[in-house]
C-alpha positions as CSV (number, residue, x, y, z in Angstrom):
1,M,44.2,-65.5,-27.5
2,A,44.6,-66.1,-23.7
3,M,41.9,-67.9,-21.8
4,Y,40.9,-67.2,-18.3
5,C,39.1,-69.2,-15.6
6,H,35.6,-67.7,-15.4
7,H,35.6,-68.3,-11.6
8,C,39.0,-67.1,-10.3
9,G,40.5,-65.4,-13.4
10,A,43.6,-67.6,-13.6
11,V,45.3,-68.0,-17.0
12,L,44.4,-71.3,-18.7
13,Q,46.2,-73.3,-21.4
14,P,44.3,-74.1,-24.5
15,D,44.0,-77.8,-23.8
16,Q,43.0,-77.5,-20.1
17,V,39.7,-79.0,-18.9
18,F,39.9,-77.8,-15.3
19,C,41.5,-74.8,-13.7
20,D,44.7,-75.6,-11.9
21,R,44.0,-73.0,-9.3
22,C,40.3,-73.5,-8.3
23,G,39.4,-76.7,-10.1
24,T,36.5,-75.2,-11.9
25,A,35.6,-76.7,-15.3
26,V,36.8,-74.6,-18.2
27,A,34.1,-72.9,-20.3
28,S,33.9,-73.9,-24.0
29,T,34.5,-70.3,-25.2
30,D,37.1,-67.7,-24.5
31,A,35.8,-65.0,-22.2
32,V,36.9,-62.3,-19.9
33,P,36.0,-63.2,-16.3
34,S,32.8,-61.6,-15.0
35,A,34.6,-60.0,-12.1
36,A,37.2,-58.4,-14.5
37,V,34.5,-57.2,-16.9
38,G,32.4,-55.7,-14.1
39,S,35.4,-54.0,-12.7
40,A,36.5,-52.5,-16.0
41,T,32.9,-51.3,-16.8
42,A,32.5,-49.7,-13.4
43,G,35.9,-48.0,-13.7
44,S,35.0,-46.3,-17.0
45,A,31.5,-45.3,-15.8
46,T,32.8,-43.6,-12.7
47,S,35.7,-41.8,-14.5
48,G,38.5,-43.9,-12.9
49,S,37.0,-44.2,-9.5
50,A,37.8,-48.0,-9.4
51,P,40.9,-49.7,-10.9
52,V,40.6,-52.2,-13.8
53,G,42.2,-55.6,-13.7
54,G,41.5,-59.0,-12.2
55,A,40.5,-59.8,-8.7
56,A,41.9,-56.5,-7.3
57,A,39.4,-54.7,-9.5
58,A,36.5,-56.9,-8.3
59,S,37.5,-56.3,-4.7
60,A,37.6,-52.6,-5.2
61,F,34.2,-52.6,-7.0
62,G,32.6,-54.6,-4.2
63,G,34.3,-52.5,-1.5
64,G,32.3,-49.4,-2.4
65,V,34.9,-47.2,-4.2
66,V,32.4,-46.6,-7.0
67,G,29.6,-45.9,-4.4
68,A,31.7,-43.3,-2.8
69,A,32.5,-41.6,-6.1
70,T,28.8,-41.7,-7.1
71,T,27.8,-40.1,-3.8
72,G,30.3,-37.3,-4.4
73,V,28.9,-36.6,-7.9
74,A,25.4,-36.4,-6.5
75,S,26.4,-33.9,-3.9
76,A,28.2,-31.8,-6.5
77,A,25.1,-31.8,-8.7
78,A,22.8,-30.3,-6.0
79,P,24.6,-27.3,-4.4
80,T,23.0,-25.4,-1.6
81,L,21.5,-22.1,-2.8
82,V,21.8,-19.2,-0.4
83,A,19.6,-16.1,-0.9
84,V,21.5,-12.9,-0.7
85,R,19.4,-9.7,0.0
86,Q,20.6,-6.8,-2.1
87,P,20.4,-3.4,-0.4
88,M,18.0,-0.8,-1.8
89,S,19.5,1.7,-4.1
90,K,19.1,5.4,-3.5
91,E,17.0,5.7,-6.6
92,M,14.7,3.0,-5.4
93,K,14.3,4.7,-2.0
94,L,13.5,8.0,-3.7
95,G,10.9,6.3,-5.9
96,I,9.2,4.7,-2.9
97,A,9.2,8.0,-1.0
98,A,7.7,9.8,-4.1
99,A,5.0,7.2,-4.5
100,I,4.0,7.7,-0.8
101,A,4.2,11.5,-0.9
102,A,2.3,12.0,-4.1
103,P,-1.2,10.9,-3.0
104,I,-0.8,12.8,0.3
105,A,0.1,16.0,-1.5
106,V,-2.8,15.5,-3.9
107,A,-5.2,15.0,-0.9
108,L,-3.9,18.1,0.8
109,I,-4.3,20.2,-2.3
110,V,-7.9,18.9,-2.9
111,F,-8.7,19.6,0.8
112,G,-7.3,23.1,0.5
113,V,-9.3,23.9,-2.6
114,L,-12.5,22.5,-1.1
115,T,-11.9,24.5,2.1
116,S,-11.3,27.7,0.2
117,I,-14.5,27.2,-1.8
118,A,-16.5,26.5,1.4
119,N,-14.9,29.5,3.2
120,S,-15.9,31.9,0.4
121,A,-19.5,30.7,0.3
122,L,-20.7,33.2,3.0
123,T,-18.9,36.3,1.5
124,N,-20.1,35.3,-2.0
125,A,-23.7,35.2,-0.8
126,L,-23.2,38.7,0.7
127,S,-21.6,40.1,-2.4
128,A,-24.4,38.7,-4.6
129,C,-27.0,40.5,-2.4
130,G,-25.3,44.0,-2.5
131,Y,-23.2,43.8,0.7
132,T,-19.9,45.5,0.6
133,S,-16.9,45.6,3.0
134,T,-17.1,48.3,5.6
135,T,-15.5,49.3,8.9
136,L,-16.4,47.7,12.2
137,A,-18.4,50.0,14.4
138,A,-16.6,51.0,17.6
139,D,-19.3,49.7,19.9
140,T,-19.5,46.3,18.2
141,Q,-19.5,43.4,20.7
142,L,-18.0,40.2,19.4
143,P,-19.3,36.9,20.8
144,D,-17.4,35.3,23.7
145,G,-14.3,33.4,22.7
146,M,-14.0,35.4,19.4
147,T,-12.0,38.4,20.5
148,N,-9.0,37.3,18.4
149,A,-11.1,36.1,15.5
150,V,-10.8,37.4,11.9
151,V,-13.9,39.7,11.5
152,E,-15.0,41.0,8.1
153,P,-17.8,43.6,8.5
154,Y,-20.3,44.3,5.7
155,A,-23.2,46.7,5.0
156,Q,-25.9,46.4,2.4
157,N,-25.8,49.3,0.0
158,G,-24.4,51.6,2.7
159,D,-27.3,50.8,5.1
160,Y,-25.8,50.0,8.5
161,E,-29.2,48.9,9.7
162,A,-28.6,45.9,7.4
163,S,-25.2,44.9,8.5
164,A,-23.3,41.7,8.5
165,M,-20.1,40.2,10.0
166,V,-18.2,37.2,8.7
167,I,-16.1,35.7,11.6
168,D,-13.2,33.3,10.7
169,H,-14.9,32.5,7.4
170,R,-17.2,30.2,9.1
171,T,-19.8,32.3,10.9
172,L,-22.1,34.9,9.5
173,G,-24.0,37.3,11.7
174,L,-26.9,39.2,10.0
175,T,-28.9,42.2,11.4
176,T,-31.9,43.0,9.3
177,S,-35.3,44.6,9.7
178,G,-36.9,41.8,7.7
179,I,-36.0,38.3,6.5
180,P,-32.8,38.5,4.4
181,D,-34.4,36.5,1.5
182,C,-31.6,37.2,-0.9
183,V,-28.8,35.8,1.4
184,F,-30.9,32.8,2.4
185,N,-31.7,32.0,-1.2
186,E,-28.0,32.2,-2.1
187,L,-27.2,29.8,0.7
188,G,-30.0,27.4,-0.4
189,V,-32.2,27.7,2.7
190,P,-35.3,25.4,2.2
191,D,-38.9,26.7,2.2
192,D,-39.8,25.1,5.5
193,L,-37.0,26.9,7.3
194,M,-37.8,30.1,5.6
195,S,-41.4,29.7,6.9
196,R,-40.1,29.4,10.4
197,F,-38.2,32.7,10.1
198,G,-41.5,34.4,9.1
199,E,-43.5,32.9,11.9
200,T,-41.0,33.8,14.7
201,S,-42.3,36.3,17.3
202,M,-40.7,38.1,20.2
203,S,-42.1,35.5,22.7
204,D,-40.5,32.6,20.9
205,G,-37.0,33.4,22.0
206,M,-34.0,31.9,20.3
207,Q,-34.8,29.4,17.4
208,V,-32.5,26.9,15.8
209,G,-32.6,25.1,12.5
210,V,-30.2,23.1,10.3
211,S,-29.9,23.3,6.5
212,G,-27.1,21.6,4.6
213,P,-23.7,22.4,6.1
214,Y,-25.1,25.3,8.2
215,T,-26.8,25.7,11.5
216,Y,-29.1,28.7,11.8
217,S,-29.8,30.5,15.1
218,W,-32.1,33.5,15.2
219,Y,-34.5,35.6,17.3
220,Y,-36.8,38.5,16.7
221,N,-37.0,41.5,19.1
222,G,-40.0,43.1,17.4
223,S,-38.2,45.3,15.0
224,T,-35.0,43.5,14.1
225,L,-34.2,39.9,13.1
226,Y,-30.8,38.8,14.4
227,T,-29.5,35.7,12.6
228,V,-26.3,33.7,13.1
229,I,-25.3,31.2,10.4
230,S,-22.5,28.8,11.4
231,R,-20.9,26.3,8.9
232,T,-20.7,23.0,10.8
233,A,-19.6,20.9,7.8
234,L,-17.4,21.3,4.8
235,F,-20.3,20.9,2.3
């Protein structure tokens, strides 16, 4: 088995005591020089990035060949990730539009139902008290600003002295010889406001009161009570 100088790697004869090349004392055991071993090990660990063999291997190892290879491996192990934004599909866009439109549609439907109920409250009160639809008298004067309004005339049991007009579903005008208790009860007029109707005289002029969603305006001319009920809130 060949022997090598552990300092310079030169081949030694079995009986040599000192290296002919560098003069270093020969070790007592055969061994592969440290530079060669390190070079070979580094070469295998880095998949051939440094050559194996003698001083050339040691030079390559010390010169950074393996370091360069190691850096390259590290770079490959940590690639840069780039986020790619995918465009929305047609189905996704339709789903978002439906999710936005659905609550709006429900809100509009609910509002329409509530408005319809509120608009019918006045005519329902008249119907419950014996008022039926009739024709509008030729000399009927509509309030200012309501010439193009939707007017629904009513009479109580055919008595035109107890007439009523519903204007645009929001305003009720009553003409009665006394307090229209039935209509007021249907609309939920409280007792204190009912008392004010009964205490009104000709000298008091126009009176105003509020009950629930309605504003009441009335005056008494000595024989007839004129009352205007206006809905100022939904409920």
